[in-house]
N, CA and C of each residue as an Amber inpcrd file, in Angstrom:
protein
   339
 -49.1030000 -50.8850000  22.2580000 -49.4620000 -49.3960000  21.4670000
 -48.3380000 -48.6860000  21.8190000 -47.8260000 -47.9590000  20.6370000
 -46.8280000 -47.1500000  20.3780000 -47.2350000 -45.7800000  21.0600000
 -46.0410000 -45.0090000  21.6960000 -46.2960000 -43.9250000  22.6640000
 -46.5530000 -42.6710000  21.6150000 -47.1360000 -41.7830000  21.8910000
 -47.2070000 -40.5030000  21.1260000 -46.2570000 -39.6110000  21.2100000
 -45.4960000 -39.2300000  19.9450000 -44.3390000 -38.1950000  19.8450000
 -45.0110000 -36.8410000  19.5440000 -45.1040000 -35.8940000  20.0710000
 -45.7210000 -34.5210000  19.6180000 -44.6000000 -33.7530000  19.3200000
 -43.3030000 -33.8940000  18.8690000 -42.1650000 -33.1540000  18.3490000
 -42.7350000 -32.2030000  17.1530000 -43.6860000 -32.9230000  16.2990000
 -44.1090000 -32.2410000  15.1260000 -44.8440000 -30.7610000  15.4540000
 -45.7790000 -31.2720000  16.4940000 -46.9460000 -29.9660000  16.5590000
 -46.0910000 -29.0140000  17.1860000 -45.3490000 -29.6630000  18.1860000
 -44.6530000 -28.0890000  19.1770000 -43.7800000 -27.6430000  18.3440000
 -43.1840000 -28.1030000  17.4340000 -42.0580000 -27.2240000  16.3990000
 -42.9810000 -26.3110000  15.3960000 -44.0330000 -26.8900000  15.0280000
 -44.9800000 -26.2840000  14.0840000 -45.6120000 -25.2240000  14.9020000
 -46.0170000 -25.0910000  16.0100000 -46.5310000 -24.3310000  16.6610000
 -45.5320000 -23.1690000  17.1990000 -44.1550000 -23.3230000  17.6240000
 -43.2510000 -22.6500000  17.9250000 -43.0020000 -21.6540000  16.7880000
 -42.9010000 -22.3370000  15.2960000 -42.2410000 -21.8070000  14.1480000
 -43.4290000 -21.0750000  13.6220000 -44.7400000 -21.4730000  13.8510000
 -45.5660000 -20.2830000  13.6750000 -45.8060000 -18.8790000  14.3410000
 -45.2280000 -19.1110000  15.6750000 -45.1650000 -18.0150000  16.3970000
 -43.9840000 -16.9600000  15.9790000 -42.9450000 -17.6380000  15.7890000
 -41.6690000 -16.8670000  15.4050000 -41.7370000 -16.1800000  14.1680000
 -42.6350000 -17.1110000  13.2180000 -42.7990000 -16.0170000  11.9580000
 -43.9150000 -14.6570000  12.1030000 -44.7210000 -15.0380000  13.1830000
 -45.0270000 -13.6010000  13.5690000 -44.2180000 -12.6240000  14.3350000
 -43.5120000 -12.9860000  14.8170000 -42.4570000 -12.0430000  15.4830000
 -41.2710000 -11.4600000  14.5050000 -41.2940000 -11.9930000  13.3020000
 -40.2580000 -11.3830000  12.2720000 -40.2160000  -9.9990000  12.3770000
 -39.1800000  -9.1680000  12.3250000 -38.7540000  -7.7280000  12.3280000
 -38.6390000  -7.4100000  13.5540000 -38.8920000  -8.0940000  14.9130000
 -38.9420000  -7.7600000  16.2180000 -37.5710000  -7.4490000  16.3000000
 -36.8520000  -7.1550000  17.3740000 -35.4370000  -6.6890000  17.9840000
 -35.1350000  -7.3980000  18.7870000 -33.6320000  -7.6020000  18.5680000
 -33.0330000  -8.4190000  19.6470000 -33.4960000 -10.0450000  19.8200000
 -33.6070000 -10.5270000  20.7440000 -33.9390000 -11.7400000  20.9050000
 -35.5880000 -12.3020000  20.8960000 -36.1100000 -11.1160000  20.6730000
 -37.5890000 -11.1390000  20.4850000 -38.2700000 -11.7340000  19.1870000
 -37.0030000 -11.9500000  18.1120000 -37.4520000 -12.3640000  16.7320000
 -36.9700000 -13.9380000  16.7380000 -36.0090000 -14.5330000  17.6860000
 -35.6820000 -15.8790000  17.4300000 -35.6170000 -16.7900000  18.5090000
 -35.9530000 -16.1800000  19.6110000 -36.2800000 -17.2110000  20.9650000
 -37.7350000 -17.1890000  21.1230000 -38.4640000 -18.5460000  21.3080000
 -39.6020000 -18.2850000  21.6280000 -40.0720000 -17.8950000  22.8570000
 -39.7650000 -17.8480000  24.0900000 -40.2320000 -17.4370000  25.0490000
 -40.5190000 -15.7050000  24.9770000 -39.4480000 -14.9250000  24.4310000
 -39.2630000 -13.5720000  24.2320000 -40.2150000 -13.3960000  23.0740000
 -40.3120000 -14.1480000  22.1400000 -41.1650000 -13.7960000  20.9090000
 -42.5390000 -13.7200000  21.4570000 -42.8890000 -14.7180000  22.3970000
 -44.4960000 -14.7720000  22.9250000 -44.7930000 -13.9190000  23.5240000
 -43.8880000 -13.1880000  24.4110000 -43.9880000 -12.0610000  24.8880000
 -44.2170000 -10.7870000  24.1930000 -43.3030000 -10.6460000  23.4970000
 -43.4080000  -9.6210000  22.5400000 -44.6290000  -9.5420000  21.4920000
 -45.2410000 -10.6860000  21.4290000 -46.3600000 -10.7120000  20.5180000
 -47.4670000 -10.3280000  21.3400000 -47.4670000 -11.0750000  22.3890000
 -48.4160000 -10.4880000  23.4910000 -49.0150000  -8.9780000  23.6430000
 -47.7900000  -8.4680000  23.9510000 -47.8880000  -6.4120000  23.7830000
 -48.1250000  -6.0060000  22.1970000 -47.3550000  -6.6270000  21.4200000
 -47.8980000  -6.2050000  20.1530000 -49.3400000  -6.3230000  19.6280000
 -49.8690000  -7.5090000  19.9210000 -51.1480000  -7.5630000  19.5980000
 -52.1570000  -7.0070000  20.3210000 -51.8620000  -6.2740000  21.6660000
 -52.2790000  -5.7000000  22.6770000 -52.5670000  -4.2070000  21.9460000
 -51.4020000  -3.8090000  21.4620000 -51.1630000  -2.6180000  20.9980000
 -51.9550000  -2.2840000  19.4620000 -51.8320000  -3.4730000  18.9950000
 -52.5430000  -3.4050000  17.5680000 -53.9720000  -3.1730000  17.6350000
 -54.7020000  -4.0430000  18.8400000 -56.1000000  -3.9830000  18.8640000
 -56.5590000  -2.3710000  19.2510000 -55.2640000  -2.0250000  20.4450000
 -55.6980000  -0.5890000  20.9620000 -55.7080000   0.6310000  19.9680000
 -54.7510000   0.6290000  19.1490000 -54.2970000   1.5190000  18.1940000
 -55.3150000   1.4060000  16.9060000 -56.1360000   0.4710000  16.6920000
 -57.0880000   0.3930000  16.0360000 -58.4670000   1.4300000  16.1930000
 -58.5640000   1.1450000  17.5180000 -59.6570000   2.1430000  18.0040000
 -59.0700000   3.7200000  18.2670000 -57.5980000   3.5610000  18.5350000
 -57.0800000   5.1400000  18.6560000 -56.8530000   5.7730000  17.2540000
 -56.9380000   5.0800000  16.2700000 -56.9080000   5.7710000  14.9110000
 -58.3820000   6.5310000  14.4990000 -59.2070000   5.9310000  14.9680000
 -60.5870000   6.5590000  14.5660000 -60.6820000   8.1120000  15.3980000
 -60.1930000   7.9370000  16.6730000 -60.2060000   9.2490000  17.4310000
 -59.0710000  10.4680000  16.8430000 -57.7100000   9.8020000  16.4480000
 -56.9480000  10.6780000  15.7790000 -57.4370000  11.2890000  14.6610000
 -58.1240000  10.5980000  13.6650000 -58.4920000  10.9810000  12.4680000
 -59.9220000  12.1030000  12.5930000 -60.6840000  11.5830000  13.8110000
 -61.7860000  12.6900000  13.8640000 -61.3130000  14.2920000  14.2780000
 -60.0500000  13.9510000  15.2180000 -59.3240000  15.0490000  15.9440000
 -58.5870000  16.0960000  14.4560000 -58.4730000  15.2640000  13.5000000
 -57.5600000  15.7260000  12.5550000 -58.7840000  16.4650000  11.5440000
 -59.8640000  15.8190000  11.6420000 -60.8170000  16.4550000  10.7100000
 -61.3870000  17.7530000  11.4610000 -61.3250000  17.7410000  12.7390000
 -61.8730000  18.9820000  13.3220000 -60.9670000  20.1830000  13.1060000
 -59.6590000  19.7990000  13.0590000 -58.7570000  20.9690000  12.9120000
 -58.9850000  21.3460000  11.6580000 -58.8360000  20.7660000  10.4760000
 -59.1020000  21.2180000   9.2770000 -60.2520000  22.1050000   9.0560000
 -61.4110000  21.7390000   9.4320000 -62.9550000  22.0940000   9.5570000
 -62.5760000  23.6410000   9.8630000 -61.9130000  23.5700000  11.5290000
 -61.7750000  24.7810000  12.2510000 -61.0540000  25.6580000  11.3230000
 -60.0670000  25.2770000  10.5700000 -59.0440000  26.2760000   9.9810000
 -59.7700000  27.0150000   8.8760000 -60.6390000  26.0110000   8.0310000
 -61.4420000  26.4850000   6.8820000 -62.7030000  27.6380000   7.6440000
 -63.1680000  27.3050000   8.6210000 -64.4020000  28.0280000   8.9400000
 -63.6050000  29.2160000   9.4750000 -62.4040000  29.3390000   9.9850000
 -62.0720000  30.4420000  10.5860000 -61.6720000  31.3460000   9.4730000
 -61.3850000  31.0510000   8.4750000 -61.1000000  31.6030000   7.2320000
 -62.4210000  32.2070000   6.6240000 -63.3000000  31.6730000   6.9090000
 -64.9090000  32.1370000   6.3110000 -65.5980000  33.0090000   7.6890000
 -64.8710000  33.3120000   8.4210000 -65.3870000  34.0020000   9.6090000
 -66.4790000  33.6120000  10.7040000 -66.0150000  32.1690000  10.6420000
 -66.8280000  31.2860000  11.9200000 -65.8490000  30.5880000  12.8450000
 -66.5340000  30.2060000  13.8220000 -65.4060000  29.1360000  14.4880000
 -65.8370000  28.0270000  14.2610000 -65.0330000  26.8400000  14.8510000
 -65.6290000  25.5240000  14.5950000 -66.9840000  25.1420000  14.8980000
 -67.0600000  25.4750000  16.5180000 -68.3540000  25.0650000  17.2430000
 -69.6910000  26.0880000  16.7940000 -69.4340000  27.3560000  15.8660000
 -70.6930000  27.9610000  15.7120000 -71.0390000  27.4610000  14.1090000
 -70.0800000  26.9010000  13.2780000 -70.0760000  26.6230000  12.1110000
 -71.0210000  25.1620000  12.3140000 -70.4660000  24.3370000  13.1660000
 -71.1810000  23.0430000  13.2930000 -72.5290000  22.9370000  13.7320000
 -72.5050000  23.9540000  14.8630000 -74.1080000  24.4300000  15.1520000
 -75.2170000  24.8900000  14.1220000 -74.4360000  25.4930000  13.1280000
 -75.2790000  25.9070000  12.1370000 -75.7360000  25.0710000  11.3710000
 -74.8040000  23.9680000  11.0400000 -75.2850000  22.9700000   9.9750000
 -76.0740000  22.0990000  10.7030000 -76.0870000  21.6920000  11.8240000
 -77.2300000  21.0640000  12.4210000 -78.6000000  21.6270000  12.4330000
 -78.3350000  23.0760000  12.7710000 -79.7500000  23.7730000  12.5990000
 -80.4020000  23.9000000  11.1990000 -79.4200000  23.8610000  10.2870000
 -79.9620000  23.5870000   9.0270000 -80.0980000  22.4140000   8.4710000
 -79.9380000  21.5320000   9.2800000 -80.0480000  19.9220000   8.6150000
 -79.3830000  19.7490000   7.6930000 -77.9340000  20.0970000   7.5590000
 -77.1330000  19.3710000   6.4580000 -76.5020000  18.2820000   6.9870000
 -76.3910000  17.0950000   5.9180000 -76.2710000  15.8390000   6.2770000
 -74.8520000  15.4840000   5.9850000 -73.8300000  16.5630000   6.1750000
 -72.3500000  15.8370000   5.7190000 -71.5920000  15.7880000   7.0650000
 -71.1180000  14.9250000   6.8390000 -69.9490000  14.3930000   8.2180000
 -68.9700000  15.1060000   8.3430000 -68.0990000  15.0700000   9.3860000
 -66.5960000  15.7190000   9.5590000 -65.7420000  15.3460000   8.5090000
 -65.7420000  13.9530000   8.2430000 -65.0070000  13.5170000   7.1460000
 -64.8750000  14.3280000   5.8860000 -66.3970000  14.4640000   5.2700000
 -66.3580000  15.0200000   3.8670000 -66.0330000  16.4910000   4.0060000
 -66.6720000  17.1200000   5.1220000 -66.2360000  18.5380000   5.1670000
 -64.5670000  18.8530000   5.6230000 -63.9630000  18.2140000   6.1270000
 -62.4860000  18.2320000   6.2040000 -62.1350000  17.9500000   4.6510000
 -62.2780000  17.0930000   4.0120000 -61.9750000  16.8470000   2.5770000
 -62.1050000  18.0940000   1.6450000 -63.3790000  18.7220000   1.9380000
 -63.9080000  19.9070000   1.0110000 -62.8260000  20.8880000   1.3740000
 -62.9800000  21.0190000   2.5130000 -62.2230000  22.1960000   3.2560000
 -60.7560000  22.0560000   2.8060000 -60.1440000  21.1300000   2.4290000
 -58.9100000  20.9760000   2.3080000 -58.6280000  20.9260000   0.6200000
 -59.4020000  20.4320000  -0.0030000 -59.2650000  20.2450000  -1.3120000
 -60.1080000  21.3060000  -2.3070000 -61.2640000  21.5400000  -1.9710000
 -62.2920000  22.3490000  -2.5770000 -62.8870000  23.5760000  -1.6500000
 -62.1000000  24.3480000  -1.4700000 -62.3770000  25.8340000  -0.6670000
 -63.3800000  26.3330000  -0.9100000 -63.7210000  26.6190000  -2.2910000
 -64.5490000  27.1800000  -2.7930000 -66.1570000  26.4610000  -2.7180000
 -66.2170000  25.3620000  -2.5600000 -67.4600000  24.5300000  -2.3480000
 -67.6740000  24.7350000  -0.8770000 -66.4770000  24.5630000   0.0170000
 -66.7460000  24.9120000   1.6110000 -67.2810000  26.1790000   1.4330000
 -66.9020000  27.3200000   1.0090000 -67.5290000  28.7340000   0.9880000
 -68.7790000  28.6540000   0.8260000 -69.2840000  27.9750000  -0.2990000
 -70.4850000  28.0380000  -0.6510000 -71.3080000  27.5300000   0.5890000
 -70.7750000  26.4450000   1.2310000 -71.5760000  25.8150000   1.8890000
 -71.9530000  26.6520000   3.4380000 -70.8010000  27.4130000   3.7340000
 -70.8120000  28.3320000   4.7300000 -71.6200000  29.6840000   4.4180000
 -71.8300000  30.1140000   3.3230000 -72.7460000  31.1740000   2.8850000
 -73.9710000  30.6160000   3.0010000 -74.5170000  29.3210000   2.5980000
 -75.7900000  28.8720000   2.7580000 -76.3140000  28.5380000   3.7820000
 -75.5380000  28.6100000   4.8100000 -76.1850000  28.1960000   6.3030000
 -76.3210000  29.6810000   6.9460000
């Protein structure tokens, strides 16, 4: 029975990993061991930043709503409180978009609550 030669599989695995490391700096793009280490970190940051992105956008929406609410004589917290009491079903993403692109509509929402 002939012996099993595994060079093809090993090279295929390394080549695939180096393809993922394309664009990395210095030896991390060309040497297997460094590329593997770099990818472990990169994929960890990638996962964490997908979660962080949601926080960042919500924070941005809050800032936009607060700026528009203050132009209409309210603070952010008072505006959100009045929306909740009036049972207006608009989320922060939509409110921020209205505040930025349609200030007249936002003003109507503020005056209606």
